N, CA, C and O atoms as CSV, one atom per row, in Angstrom:
chain,resi,resn,atom,element,x,y,z
A,1,UNK,N,N,167.386,261.391,57.242
A,1,UNK,CA,C,167.899,260.184,57.578
A,1,UNK,C,C,168.438,260.144,58.818
A,1,UNK,O,O,168.129,259.178,59.517
A,2,UNK,N,N,169.289,261.092,59.330
A,2,UNK,CA,C,169.784,261.077,60.712
A,2,UNK,C,C,168.775,261.436,61.751
A,2,UNK,O,O,168.946,261.058,62.911
A,3,UNK,N,N,167.705,262.162,61.397
A,3,UNK,CA,C,166.645,262.251,62.286
A,3,UNK,C,C,166.072,260.936,62.583
A,3,UNK,O,O,165.743,260.676,63.740
A,4,UNK,N,N,165.936,260.149,61.712
A,4,UNK,CA,C,165.184,259.003,61.823
A,4,UNK,C,C,165.839,257.810,62.609
A,4,UNK,O,O,165.179,256.990,63.247
A,5,UNK,N,N,167.247,257.800,62.492
A,5,UNK,CA,C,168.347,256.893,63.188
A,5,UNK,C,C,168.133,257.505,64.607
A,5,UNK,O,O,168.031,256.738,65.564
A,6,UNK,N,N,168.059,258.926,64.791
A,6,UNK,CA,C,167.891,259.567,66.164
A,6,UNK,C,C,166.913,258.974,66.810
A,6,UNK,O,O,167.139,258.454,67.902
A,7,UNK,N,N,165.544,258.950,66.190
A,7,UNK,CA,C,164.232,258.452,66.766
A,7,UNK,C,C,164.299,257.026,67.093
A,7,UNK,O,O,163.900,256.633,68.189
A,8,UNK,N,N,164.767,256.241,66.234
A,8,UNK,CA,C,164.993,254.795,66.300
A,8,UNK,C,C,165.842,254.498,67.485
A,8,UNK,O,O,165.490,253.604,68.255
A,9,UNK,N,N,166.987,255.210,67.702
A,9,UNK,CA,C,167.720,255.095,68.995
A,9,UNK,C,C,167.112,255.459,70.142
A,9,UNK,O,O,167.356,254.844,71.180
A,10,UNK,N,N,166.315,256.415,70.115
A,10,UNK,CA,C,165.684,256.987,71.434
A,10,UNK,C,C,164.370,256.025,71.621
A,10,UNK,O,O,163.961,255.931,72.778
A,11,UNK,N,N,163.734,255.369,70.702
A,11,UNK,CA,C,162.878,254.326,70.842
A,11,UNK,C,C,163.379,253.218,71.716
A,11,UNK,O,O,162.903,252.855,72.791
A,12,UNK,N,N,164.551,252.680,70.999
A,12,UNK,CA,C,165.111,251.519,71.441
A,12,UNK,C,C,165.742,251.710,72.936
A,12,UNK,O,O,165.593,250.828,73.782
A,13,UNK,N,N,166.352,252.739,73.168
A,13,UNK,CA,C,166.661,253.244,74.662
A,13,UNK,C,C,165.670,253.206,75.698
A,13,UNK,O,O,165.908,252.863,76.856
A,14,UNK,N,N,164.356,253.629,75.178
A,14,UNK,CA,C,163.477,253.481,76.082
A,14,UNK,C,C,163.085,252.124,76.558
A,14,UNK,O,O,162.643,251.999,77.700
A,15,UNK,N,N,163.207,251.173,75.822
A,15,UNK,CA,C,162.597,249.855,75.887
A,15,UNK,C,C,163.809,248.861,76.276
A,15,UNK,O,O,163.638,247.680,76.579
A,16,UNK,N,N,165.075,249.522,76.221
A,16,UNK,CA,C,166.149,248.910,76.829
A,16,UNK,C,C,166.262,248.716,78.412
A,16,UNK,O,O,167.088,247.945,78.901
A,17,UNK,N,N,165.471,249.387,79.088
A,17,UNK,CA,C,165.370,249.263,80.633
A,17,UNK,C,C,164.209,248.643,80.958
A,17,UNK,O,O,163.199,248.679,80.256
A,18,UNK,N,N,164.342,247.920,82.280
A,18,UNK,CA,C,162.911,247.747,82.617
A,18,UNK,C,C,162.308,248.367,83.838
A,18,UNK,O,O,161.158,248.164,84.226
A,19,UNK,N,N,163.168,249.117,84.388
A,19,UNK,CA,C,162.902,250.238,85.302
A,19,UNK,C,C,161.949,251.295,84.755
A,19,UNK,O,O,162.290,252.039,83.836
A,20,UNK,N,N,160.623,251.358,85.393
A,20,UNK,CA,C,159.725,252.352,85.178
A,20,UNK,C,C,160.272,253.805,85.286
A,20,UNK,O,O,159.883,254.617,84.446
A,21,UNK,N,N,161.010,254.137,86.107
A,21,UNK,CA,C,161.542,255.524,86.099
A,21,UNK,C,C,162.434,255.798,85.102
A,21,UNK,O,O,162.332,256.869,84.505
A,22,UNK,N,N,163.223,255.079,84.840
A,22,UNK,CA,C,164.388,255.116,83.670
A,22,UNK,C,C,163.499,255.151,82.345
A,22,UNK,O,O,163.880,255.840,81.399
A,23,UNK,N,N,162.363,254.441,82.272
A,23,UNK,CA,C,161.648,254.410,80.995
A,23,UNK,C,C,160.924,255.950,80.704
A,23,UNK,O,O,161.010,256.611,79.669
A,24,UNK,N,N,160.258,256.259,81.837
A,24,UNK,CA,C,159.720,257.540,81.832
A,24,UNK,C,C,160.664,258.496,81.775
A,24,UNK,O,O,160.366,259.334,80.924
A,25,UNK,N,N,161.988,258.792,82.491
A,25,UNK,CA,C,162.701,259.760,81.866
A,25,UNK,C,C,163.285,259.952,80.656
A,25,UNK,O,O,163.532,261.056,80.171
A,26,UNK,N,N,163.572,258.609,80.022
A,26,UNK,CA,C,163.997,258.454,78.616
A,26,UNK,C,C,163.049,259.199,77.699
A,26,UNK,O,O,163.379,260.120,76.951
A,27,UNK,N,N,161.684,258.632,77.862
A,27,UNK,CA,C,160.427,258.870,77.083
A,27,UNK,C,C,160.439,260.357,76.905
A,27,UNK,O,O,160.461,260.889,75.795
A,28,UNK,N,N,160.421,261.179,78.345
A,28,UNK,CA,C,160.204,262.527,78.351
A,28,UNK,C,C,161.667,263.272,77.958
A,28,UNK,O,O,161.739,264.481,78.180
A,29,UNK,N,N,162.582,262.731,77.505
A,29,UNK,CA,C,164.117,263.129,77.255
A,29,UNK,C,C,163.924,264.440,76.220
A,29,UNK,O,O,164.527,265.496,76.415
A,30,UNK,N,N,162.919,264.213,74.992
A,30,UNK,CA,C,162.893,265.320,74.156
A,30,UNK,C,C,162.264,266.592,74.804
A,30,UNK,O,O,162.505,267.706,74.339
A,31,UNK,N,N,161.519,266.425,75.799
A,31,UNK,CA,C,160.836,267.538,76.437
A,31,UNK,C,C,161.799,268.274,77.362
A,31,UNK,O,O,161.765,269.503,77.434
A,32,UNK,N,N,162.624,267.570,78.044
A,32,UNK,CA,C,163.770,268.101,78.741
A,32,UNK,C,C,164.788,268.952,77.971
A,32,UNK,O,O,165.243,269.996,78.439
A,33,UNK,N,N,165.121,268.469,76.792
A,33,UNK,CA,C,166.080,269.182,76.006
A,33,UNK,C,C,165.309,270.324,75.699
A,33,UNK,O,O,165.666,271.441,76.075
A,34,UNK,N,N,164.049,270.091,74.901
A,34,UNK,CA,C,163.497,271.506,74.432
A,34,UNK,C,C,163.311,272.434,75.730
A,34,UNK,O,O,163.085,273.626,75.521
A,35,UNK,N,N,163.378,272.037,76.876
A,35,UNK,CA,C,163.266,273.159,77.879
A,35,UNK,C,C,164.652,273.812,78.095
A,35,UNK,O,O,164.830,274.978,78.449
A,36,UNK,N,N,165.753,272.753,77.791
A,36,UNK,CA,C,167.247,273.449,77.839
A,36,UNK,C,C,167.396,274.500,76.691
A,36,UNK,O,O,168.106,275.490,76.870
A,37,UNK,N,N,166.794,274.312,75.620
A,37,UNK,CA,C,167.044,274.989,74.563
A,37,UNK,C,C,166.350,276.282,74.726
A,37,UNK,O,O,166.824,277.398,74.514
A,38,UNK,N,N,165.004,275.939,75.185
A,38,UNK,CA,C,164.007,277.164,75.283
A,38,UNK,C,C,164.633,278.234,76.211
A,38,UNK,O,O,164.696,279.415,75.871
A,39,UNK,N,N,165.079,277.787,77.361
A,39,UNK,CA,C,165.445,278.687,78.563
A,39,UNK,C,C,166.749,279.105,78.014
A,39,UNK,O,O,166.930,280.315,78.155
A,40,UNK,N,N,167.607,278.547,77.497
A,40,UNK,CA,C,168.706,279.400,76.902
A,40,UNK,C,C,168.509,280.272,75.949
A,40,UNK,O,O,169.124,281.338,75.912
A,41,UNK,N,N,167.630,279.916,75.073
A,41,UNK,CA,C,167.285,281.049,73.991
A,41,UNK,C,C,166.658,282.211,74.930
A,41,UNK,O,O,167.196,283.313,74.822
A,42,UNK,N,N,165.763,282.107,75.687
A,42,UNK,CA,C,165.153,283.130,76.309
A,42,UNK,C,C,166.101,283.904,77.139
A,42,UNK,O,O,165.885,285.083,77.422
A,43,UNK,N,N,167.156,283.252,77.536
A,43,UNK,CA,C,168.139,284.063,78.391
A,43,UNK,C,C,169.064,284.831,77.405
A,43,UNK,O,O,169.715,285.798,77.801
A,44,UNK,N,N,169.114,284.438,76.243
A,44,UNK,CA,C,170.039,285.323,75.222
A,44,UNK,C,C,169.149,286.467,74.982
A,44,UNK,O,O,169.638,287.595,75.022
A,45,UNK,N,N,167.720,286.283,74.702
A,45,UNK,CA,C,166.986,287.476,74.224
A,45,UNK,C,C,166.623,288.496,75.394
A,45,UNK,O,O,166.792,289.701,75.207
A,46,UNK,N,N,166.129,288.018,76.585
A,46,UNK,CA,C,166.225,288.725,77.844
A,46,UNK,C,C,166.248,287.720,78.993
A,46,UNK,O,O,165.661,286.644,79.095
A,47,UNK,N,N,167.089,288.354,79.844
A,47,UNK,CA,C,167.549,287.404,81.159
A,47,UNK,C,C,166.440,287.152,81.956
A,47,UNK,O,O,166.408,286.047,82.498
A,48,UNK,N,N,165.333,288.083,82.191
A,48,UNK,CA,C,164.085,287.794,83.064
A,48,UNK,C,C,163.193,286.652,82.397
A,48,UNK,O,O,162.387,286.058,83.113
A,49,UNK,N,N,163.302,286.358,81.170
A,49,UNK,CA,C,162.245,285.260,80.616
A,49,UNK,C,C,163.062,283.997,81.000
A,49,UNK,O,O,162.342,283.004,80.900
A,50,UNK,N,N,164.035,283.767,81.313
A,50,UNK,CA,C,164.654,282.467,81.559
A,50,UNK,C,C,163.963,281.857,82.722
A,50,UNK,O,O,163.741,280.647,82.701
A,51,UNK,N,N,163.627,282.533,83.664
A,51,UNK,CA,C,163.005,281.683,84.933
A,51,UNK,C,C,161.587,281.365,84.483
A,51,UNK,O,O,161.197,280.221,84.717
A,52,UNK,N,N,160.902,282.059,83.979
A,52,UNK,CA,C,159.591,281.468,83.809
A,52,UNK,C,C,159.309,280.418,82.630
A,52,UNK,O,O,158.355,279.641,82.587
A,53,UNK,N,N,160.397,280.558,81.622
A,53,UNK,CA,C,160.538,279.607,80.812
A,53,UNK,C,C,160.912,278.309,81.159
A,53,UNK,O,O,160.556,277.297,80.555
A,54,UNK,N,N,161.681,278.352,82.203
A,54,UNK,CA,C,162.379,277.079,82.885
A,54,UNK,C,C,161.061,276.521,83.391
A,54,UNK,O,O,160.610,275.422,83.072
A,55,UNK,N,N,160.451,277.454,84.272
A,55,UNK,CA,C,159.297,276.881,85.142
A,55,UNK,C,C,158.338,276.204,84.201
A,55,UNK,O,O,157.812,275.144,84.540
A,56,UNK,N,N,158.086,276.752,83.051
A,56,UNK,CA,C,156.813,276.341,82.128
A,56,UNK,C,C,157.288,274.769,81.516
A,56,UNK,O,O,156.475,273.896,81.211
A,57,UNK,N,N,158.779,274.632,81.415
A,57,UNK,CA,C,159.105,273.323,80.863
A,57,UNK,C,C,159.175,272.299,82.038
A,57,UNK,O,O,158.971,271.103,81.831
A,58,UNK,N,N,159.438,272.742,83.154
A,58,UNK,CA,C,159.663,271.897,84.139
A,58,UNK,C,C,157.962,271.124,84.414
A,58,UNK,O,O,157.682,269.959,84.696
A,59,UNK,N,N,157.235,272.095,84.233
A,59,UNK,CA,C,155.754,271.732,84.403
A,59,UNK,C,C,155.465,270.710,83.325
A,59,UNK,O,O,154.849,269.688,83.624
A,60,UNK,N,N,155.873,270.930,82.096
A,60,UNK,CA,C,155.456,270.139,80.893
A,60,UNK,C,C,156.164,268.730,81.252
A,60,UNK,O,O,155.532,267.675,81.205
A,61,UNK,N,N,157.753,268.812,81.674
A,61,UNK,CA,C,158.289,267.626,81.738
A,61,UNK,C,C,157.595,266.693,82.915
A,61,UNK,O,O,157.676,265.474,82.766
A,62,UNK,N,N,157.018,267.136,83.902
A,62,UNK,CA,C,156.362,266.675,84.975
A,62,UNK,C,C,155.227,266.050,84.412
A,62,UNK,O,O,155.186,264.821,84.462
A,63,UNK,N,N,154.129,266.783,83.789
A,63,UNK,CA,C,153.138,266.329,82.971
A,63,UNK,C,C,153.275,265.263,82.076
A,63,UNK,O,O,152.337,264.476,81.950
A,64,UNK,N,N,154.520,265.091,81.303
A,64,UNK,CA,C,154.895,264.366,80.493
A,64,UNK,C,C,154.933,262.727,81.280
A,64,UNK,O,O,154.395,261.684,80.909
A,65,UNK,N,N,155.734,262.989,82.406
A,65,UNK,CA,C,155.976,261.838,83.238
A,65,UNK,C,C,154.880,261.413,84.145
A,65,UNK,O,O,154.877,260.277,84.620
A,66,UNK,N,N,153.999,262.232,84.392
A,66,UNK,CA,C,152.738,261.960,85.019
A,66,UNK,C,C,151.543,261.456,84.070
A,66,UNK,O,O,150.532,260.939,84.546
A,67,UNK,N,N,151.728,261.638,82.730
A,67,UNK,CA,C,150.663,260.942,81.932
A,67,UNK,C,C,151.233,259.364,81.902
A,67,UNK,O,O,150.530,258.382,82.139
A,68,UNK,N,N,152.447,259.337,81.612
A,68,UNK,CA,C,153.092,257.843,81.461
A,68,UNK,C,C,152.748,256.952,82.653
A,68,UNK,O,O,152.358,255.786,82.596
A,69,UNK,N,N,152.984,257.793,83.888
A,69,UNK,CA,C,152.764,256.899,84.925
A,69,UNK,C,C,151.296,256.480,85.039
A,69,UNK,O,O,151.138,255.331,85.450
A,70,UNK,N,N,150.142,257.210,84.746
A,70,UNK,CA,C,148.803,257.080,84.906
A,70,UNK,C,C,148.464,256.000,83.918
A,70,UNK,O,O,147.651,255.115,84.187
A,71,UNK,N,N,149.227,256.102,82.536
A,71,UNK,CA,C,148.623,255.154,81.320
A,71,UNK,C,C,149.396,253.668,81.549
A,71,UNK,O,O,148.908,252.649,81.060
A,72,UNK,N,N,150.417,253.642,82.192
A,72,UNK,CA,C,151.152,252.299,82.199
A,72,UNK,C,C,151.542,251.867,83.719
A,72,UNK,O,O,151.888,250.708,83.947
A,73,UNK,N,N,151.478,252.747,84.645
A,73,UNK,CA,C,152.246,251.977,85.716
A,73,UNK,C,C,151.170,252.083,87.058
A,73,UNK,O,O,151.136,251.246,87.960
A,74,UNK,N,N,150.546,252.963,87.001
A,74,UNK,CA,C,149.529,253.254,88.265
A,74,UNK,C,C,148.809,252.250,88.802
A,74,UNK,O,O,148.868,251.955,89.996
A,75,UNK,N,N,147.967,251.569,87.811
A,75,UNK,CA,C,147.320,250.549,88.161
A,75,UNK,C,C,147.983,249.251,88.550
A,75,UNK,O,O,147.270,248.371,89.033
A,76,UNK,N,N,149.136,249.065,88.405
A,76,UNK,CA,C,149.749,247.892,88.566
A,76,UNK,C,C,150.373,248.213,90.109
A,76,UNK,O,O,150.328,247.390,91.023
A,77,UNK,N,N,150.886,249.387,90.209
A,77,UNK,CA,C,151.429,249.956,91.363
A,77,UNK,C,C,150.146,249.724,92.504
A,77,UNK,O,O,150.303,249.054,93.524
A,78,UNK,N,N,149.136,250.255,92.217
A,78,UNK,CA,C,148.207,250.424,93.353
A,78,UNK,C,C,147.705,248.986,93.692
A,78,UNK,O,O,147.290,248.692,94.813
A,79,UNK,N,N,147.773,248.060,92.585
A,79,UNK,CA,C,147.460,246.578,93.056
A,79,UNK,C,C,148.356,245.862,93.771
A,79,UNK,O,O,147.981,244.859,94.377
A,80,UNK,N,N,149.781,246.317,93.803
A,80,UNK,CA,C,150.877,245.720,94.535
A,80,UNK,C,C,150.891,246.241,95.964
A,80,UNK,O,O,151.632,245.709,96.790
A,81,UNK,N,N,150.051,247.325,96.309
A,81,UNK,CA,C,150.074,247.768,97.622
A,81,UNK,C,C,149.334,246.943,98.505
A,81,UNK,O,O,148.377,246.321,98.043
A,82,UNK,N,N,149.690,246.818,99.964
A,82,UNK,CA,C,149.107,246.272,100.694
A,82,UNK,C,C,147.686,246.682,100.965
A,82,UNK,O,O,147.438,247.877,100.801
A,83,UNK,N,N,146.690,245.873,101.362
A,83,UNK,CA,C,145.210,246.191,101.630
A,83,UNK,C,C,145.091,247.581,102.289
A,83,UNK,O,O,145.748,247.836,103.298
A,84,UNK,N,N,144.338,248.398,101.780
A,84,UNK,CA,C,144.124,249.756,102.432
A,84,UNK,C,C,145.052,250.883,102.260
A,84,UNK,O,O,144.764,252.058,102.489
A,85,UNK,N,N,146.245,250.421,101.819
A,85,UNK,CA,C,147.250,251.467,101.319
A,85,UNK,C,C,146.907,252.475,100.088
A,85,UNK,O,O,146.834,253.698,100.200
A,86,UNK,N,N,146.737,251.828,99.049
A,86,UNK,CA,C,146.462,252.699,97.812
A,86,UNK,C,C,145.396,253.778,98.119
A,86,UNK,O,O,145.620,254.915,97.705
A,87,UNK,N,N,144.285,253.534,98.791
A,87,UNK,CA,C,143.225,254.591,98.761
A,87,UNK,C,C,144.045,255.619,99.638
A,87,UNK,O,O,144.130,256.723,99.100
A,88,UNK,N,N,144.595,255.523,100.724
A,88,UNK,CA,C,145.190,256.534,101.450
A,88,UNK,C,C,146.288,257.253,100.443
A,88,UNK,O,O,146.435,258.463,100.621
A,89,UNK,N,N,146.925,256.746,99.599
A,89,UNK,CA,C,147.814,257.487,98.896
A,89,UNK,C,C,147.133,258.368,97.927
A,89,UNK,O,O,147.587,259.483,97.669
A,90,UNK,N,N,145.998,257.880,97.353
A,90,UNK,CA,C,145.022,258.651,96.358
A,90,UNK,C,C,144.488,259.917,97.091
A,90,UNK,O,O,144.434,261.035,96.579
A,91,UNK,N,N,144.103,259.599,98.345
A,91,UNK,CA,C,143.666,260.602,99.189
A,91,UNK,C,C,144.442,261.757,99.673
A,91,UNK,O,O,143.993,262.798,100.152
A,92,UNK,N,N,146.002,261.336,99.429
A,92,UNK,CA,C,146.816,262.231,99.832
A,92,UNK,C,C,147.112,263.018,98.625
A,92,UNK,O,O,147.211,264.242,98.698
A,93,UNK,N,N,147.259,262.379,97.518
A,93,UNK,CA,C,147.219,263.026,96.219
A,93,UNK,C,C,145.928,264.102,95.924
A,93,UNK,O,O,146.034,265.214,95.406
A,94,UNK,N,N,144.929,263.579,96.307
A,94,UNK,CA,C,143.707,264.716,96.125
A,94,UNK,C,C,143.932,265.757,96.886
A,94,UNK,O,O,143.844,266.863,96.355
A,95,UNK,N,N,144.288,265.659,98.355
A,95,UNK,CA,C,144.235,266.692,99.413
A,95,UNK,C,C,145.366,267.692,98.854
A,95,UNK,O,O,145.193,268.910,98.878
A,96,UNK,N,N,146.685,267.020,98.283
A,96,UNK,CA,C,147.823,268.021,97.724
A,96,UNK,C,C,147.268,268.868,96.692
A,96,UNK,O,O,147.503,270.077,96.711
A,97,UNK,N,N,146.389,268.223,95.591
A,97,UNK,CA,C,146.031,268.816,94.496
A,97,UNK,C,C,144.886,270.092,94.874
A,97,UNK,O,O,144.828,271.189,94.317
A,98,UNK,N,N,144.042,269.601,95.953
A,98,UNK,CA,C,143.118,270.728,96.430
A,98,UNK,C,C,143.825,271.929,97.079
A,98,UNK,O,O,143.447,273.089,96.918
A,99,UNK,N,N,144.881,271.562,97.824
A,99,UNK,CA,C,145.638,272.482,98.439
A,99,UNK,C,C,146.182,273.623,97.257
A,99,UNK,O,O,145.977,274.837,97.225
A,100,UNK,N,N,146.848,272.872,96.433
A,100,UNK,CA,C,147.455,273.994,95.388
A,100,UNK,C,C,146.559,274.646,94.700
A,100,UNK,O,O,146.879,275.717,94.182
A,101,UNK,N,N,145.448,274.206,94.579
A,101,UNK,CA,C,144.427,275.054,93.877
A,101,UNK,C,C,143.898,276.142,94.806
A,101,UNK,O,O,143.599,277.236,94.327
A,102,UNK,N,N,143.762,275.887,96.173
A,102,UNK,CA,C,143.599,276.782,96.896
A,102,UNK,C,C,144.541,277.959,96.787
A,102,UNK,O,O,144.141,279.114,96.645
A,103,UNK,N,N,146.038,277.543,96.874
A,103,UNK,CA,C,146.876,278.621,96.766
A,103,UNK,C,C,146.859,279.559,95.646
A,103,UNK,O,O,147.190,280.744,95.676
A,104,UNK,N,N,146.292,278.655,94.330
A,104,UNK,CA,C,146.144,279.552,93.082
A,104,UNK,C,C,145.074,280.433,93.448
A,104,UNK,O,O,145.240,281.642,93.284
A,105,UNK,N,N,144.029,280.006,93.907
A,105,UNK,CA,C,142.740,280.876,94.158
A,105,UNK,C,C,143.213,282.112,95.161
A,105,UNK,O,O,142.806,283.264,95.006
A,106,UNK,N,N,143.988,281.773,96.048
A,106,UNK,CA,C,144.299,282.801,96.937
A,106,UNK,C,C,145.227,283.894,96.294
A,106,UNK,O,O,145.167,285.059,96.688
A,107,UNK,N,N,145.931,283.571,95.477
A,107,UNK,CA,C,146.905,284.464,94.779
A,107,UNK,C,C,146.048,285.353,93.817
A,107,UNK,O,O,146.299,286.531,93.566
A,108,UNK,N,N,145.039,284.657,93.330
A,108,UNK,CA,C,144.230,285.523,92.316
A,108,UNK,C,C,143.354,285.038,91.587
A,108,UNK,O,O,142.740,285.818,90.859
A,109,UNK,N,N,143.056,283.736,91.559
A,109,UNK,CA,C,141.943,283.063,90.973
A,109,UNK,C,C,140.931,283.131,91.461
A,109,UNK,O,O,140.947,283.267,92.685
A,110,UNK,N,N,139.718,283.076,90.836
A,110,UNK,CA,C,138.395,283.227,91.256
A,110,UNK,C,C,137.396,281.915,91.320
A,110,UNK,O,O,136.220,282.039,91.663
A,111,UNK,N,N,137.952,280.698,90.972
A,111,UNK,CA,C,137.158,279.343,90.874
A,111,UNK,C,C,137.676,278.825,92.140
A,111,UNK,O,O,138.803,278.960,92.616
A,112,UNK,N,N,136.491,278.112,92.675
A,112,UNK,CA,C,136.859,277.271,93.940
A,112,UNK,C,C,137.460,275.929,93.640
A,112,UNK,O,O,137.548,275.540,92.475
A,113,UNK,N,N,137.890,275.189,94.685
A,113,UNK,CA,C,138.540,274.038,94.496
A,113,UNK,C,C,137.791,273.143,93.486
A,113,UNK,O,O,138.435,272.638,92.567
A,114,UNK,N,N,136.701,272.958,93.585
A,114,UNK,CA,C,135.775,271.861,92.912
A,114,UNK,C,C,135.873,272.597,91.453
A,114,UNK,O,O,135.408,271.818,90.620
A,115,UNK,N,N,136.191,273.487,91.006
A,115,UNK,CA,C,136.095,274.122,89.630
A,115,UNK,C,C,137.497,273.388,89.056
A,115,UNK,O,O,137.423,273.032,87.880
A,116,UNK,N,N,138.452,273.186,89.579
A,116,UNK,CA,C,139.580,272.679,88.736
A,116,UNK,C,C,139.590,271.238,88.761
A,116,UNK,O,O,140.397,270.697,88.005
A,117,UNK,N,N,138.811,270.462,89.521
A,117,UNK,CA,C,138.886,269.018,89.383
A,117,UNK,C,C,137.521,268.406,88.858
A,117,UNK,O,O,137.252,267.251,88.527
A,118,UNK,N,N,136.827,269.434,88.887
A,118,UNK,CA,C,135.222,269.110,88.493
A,118,UNK,C,C,134.535,268.160,89.567
A,118,UNK,O,O,133.667,267.357,89.225
A,119,UNK,N,N,134.944,268.285,90.822
A,119,UNK,CA,C,134.173,267.410,91.815
A,119,UNK,C,C,134.338,268.210,93.123
A,119,UNK,O,O,135.157,269.129,93.155
A,120,UNK,N,N,133.814,267.992,93.883
A,120,UNK,CA,C,133.792,268.412,95.331
A,120,UNK,C,C,135.417,267.984,95.942
A,120,UNK,O,O,135.951,266.895,95.732
A,121,UNK,N,N,135.906,268.896,96.578
A,121,UNK,CA,C,137.111,268.387,97.521
A,121,UNK,C,C,136.921,267.613,98.184
A,121,UNK,O,O,135.896,267.789,98.843
A,122,UNK,N,N,137.651,266.381,98.455
A,122,UNK,CA,C,137.552,265.602,99.679
A,122,UNK,C,C,137.492,266.226,101.081
A,122,UNK,O,O,138.273,267.095,101.466
A,123,UNK,N,N,136.666,265.793,101.682
A,123,UNK,CA,C,136.279,266.388,103.196
A,123,UNK,C,C,135.923,267.890,102.912
A,123,UNK,O,O,136.323,268.642,103.801
A,124,UNK,N,N,135.324,268.441,101.971
A,124,UNK,CA,C,134.816,269.897,101.801
A,124,UNK,C,C,133.581,269.733,102.205
A,124,UNK,O,O,132.989,268.659,102.097
A,125,UNK,N,N,133.016,270.922,102.775
A,125,UNK,CA,C,131.790,270.944,103.200
A,125,UNK,C,C,130.516,270.766,102.076
A,125,UNK,O,O,130.554,271.411,101.028
A,126,UNK,N,N,129.576,269.995,102.327
A,126,UNK,CA,C,128.577,270.028,101.235
A,126,UNK,C,C,127.640,271.157,101.529
A,126,UNK,O,O,127.251,271.576,102.619
A,127,UNK,N,N,127.302,271.645,100.037
A,127,UNK,CA,C,126.408,272.938,100.010
A,127,UNK,C,C,124.915,272.311,99.947
A,127,UNK,O,O,124.493,271.379,99.261
A,128,UNK,N,N,124.213,273.193,100.960
A,128,UNK,CA,C,122.716,272.884,100.755
A,128,UNK,C,C,122.117,273.488,99.709
A,128,UNK,O,O,122.584,274.540,99.271
A,129,UNK,N,N,120.876,272.847,99.102
A,129,UNK,CA,C,120.456,273.471,98.164
A,129,UNK,C,C,119.012,274.345,98.813
A,129,UNK,O,O,118.069,274.542,98.046
A,130,UNK,N,N,118.956,274.742,99.994
A,130,UNK,CA,C,117.914,275.356,100.528
A,130,UNK,C,C,118.050,276.641,100.579
A,130,UNK,O,O,117.153,277.338,101.053
């Protein structure tokens, strides 16, 4: 019964705000708390495991917010931008994504930038079939 009440309170807290950032933060709050518990637990078991666990949950928390942004807010944000602004923002995100893939590949991955995105990177040279 207490778990049900906590879930209802969490659900109401999400919709009590009209600010998208606050809603995303509140929606992903269980992920953040799981990260705190997981990091603390790993610190108790072995101190060296705390940093990788924290980094993992930071990525999961970012992923949660990213999915919510894409599902509910991105389209309205893009349409609210002045003409010509939204494609530049998307291009910047794609370039940053391709750079991060390049860093992973330089560290030890063996796939090219197109392998992570499924498409050639923006501005990357086209390969000839000759």
